[in-house]
N, C-alpha and C positions, 0 to 999 in steps of 0.2 A: 501523571496520574494523579500527583498530589494536589495539584489545581482543580482537576476535575473534580476530586472527592470535596474539595473544600467549595466548591460552586455547586453540588449536588442540591443542596437545600434551596439557595436562590432560584436555581433552574426548575427545580420542581413546582416552587411557589408562583411560578407564572401560571401554571394550569388549576384548573377547578377540578380536581378529581377526587374519587373517595379514598378514605385513610388506607384501605388495603391496597388500591392501586399505587397510591403514594409509597408505601413501605415496599410493595414488590418492586417499583421502579428505583428507590433506594439499593436495595439488595442488587438489582442487575446492573446498576451502575457501578458498585463496589466490584462485582464480579469483572465487569468490563475493565476496570484498573488493575487487575491482578493479571489479566492476560495481555495490558498493553504490551510488555516488553517481547512477547512472540510476536505480536502483530507488527511491530516495528523492525523486528530481524527480518520477519517475512518481506516487508517492504523493501530494506537493503538488499537482501540476499537473492529474492526471487524476481521482484522487479526491476532492481538495478544491476546486480552482478551477473547473474543467471542470464538474464534475458541480453544483457549488453555483450556478453560473453559468446554470444549466439546459440545459446542452448535453449532456445523457446519450446521444443517439445519436452523437455522433462519440467520445465514450467507449467505448461499445459496439464502433464500427467500430475504434478504437485497439486496444482488447486482443483482440477477437476475430481480427483480421486478422494483430497479432503471434504469436498461438499457432498459427492454422490456416493462414496462409500463409509464417510463417517458422520457428517452433518445431518444429511437428510434420513437416513435409517434410524439414528439416535434420537431425533426429533420425533419421529413417528412413533418409535418404542415409547419414549419417555412421556409422551403428551398422549397417547390413543390406546397403549396396550398398558403401560404400569401406571398410569394416571398422575403422574407426578405433579408438583406443582411448578408454576412457570418459572420461578427461579431456579430451581434444580435442572430443568429442561434448558434453560437456557445457559447454564453452567457446562452442561454436557456438549450442548451444540457448538459453544465457544470453544469447546476443548480443541476442535477442528484446527486452530490457529498454533496449539502445540506440536500437533502430529504434522502440520506443512513447517513448522520451523525444525523440528527434526530432520526431516526428508530433506529439506533445502540445506541445513547445515552439513549434513552427510556428502550431499552432491557437490556442495563447495570444498569439502575438505579433499575429494577424489580429484579435482581440477580436470574433470572431463568436460566442464562446461567452457574450457576454452578453447576457441577454434582459431585457426591460423587464417588469418585477413588477406585476401589475394591483393596481391600487388599489382599495381596498373599495367599494362604491357609498354613497349618501347615508344609507342605512339599516341597514347591517352593522355600521358601528363597525372595530374593530381586529381582525384576525385571530386566530383561536383556534391556539394552538399546542399542540402534545401534552401538554406540562407544565403548562397550566394547569388540569387536573383536580387537580393537586396543590393548589389553592388550597381545595379542598374540605376537605382534613385539615390545618389551619395548622399544627398540630404537627408533622408529618413533614416538611411542606415546609420549616420553618424550620430543622429540625435538617438537613436535606439540603442545603440552600442556605446555611448558615452556614460562613464559612470556618474552618478548623481552629483557628487561631490566636485567634480570639474566643470569649471565654467565653460560655457559655449564660447566658442571664437566667431568671428565674423562671418566664416564662411557657412556656419550653422544657422545663423539668424533668418529671419524669415524677411 
């Protein structure tokens, strides 16, 4: 967030816009940086933890309710009914991230997102992963999965 605030003026200097537009953009960028912690918590908890745990239905509810029950009505009311400035409307709409953050953290703490993984039956063996197809091309898979600092051995050369 701090880097974004520092680079705010150089980024805006790229564009040839009116002073009022530049001022509003600076304010909106500042508002955005205030919401960055909530945005990152949402990314980690909703996109990472809850979906990985199998709770995709709740992720859907959190995301869609944030947009359709909060952001869109607030944007309409703020801009069309109350005739608020764009910076205030942007701040109100971006509050959706805080709403989603609170819901996601509540869901995370309940641990209802944990789903039991099915065990493979006796004859199935290990589950097949999407990247297991890479084993068909060992040269390609060795190159892609090799850490950058590890030198290539003779079997990996062209």
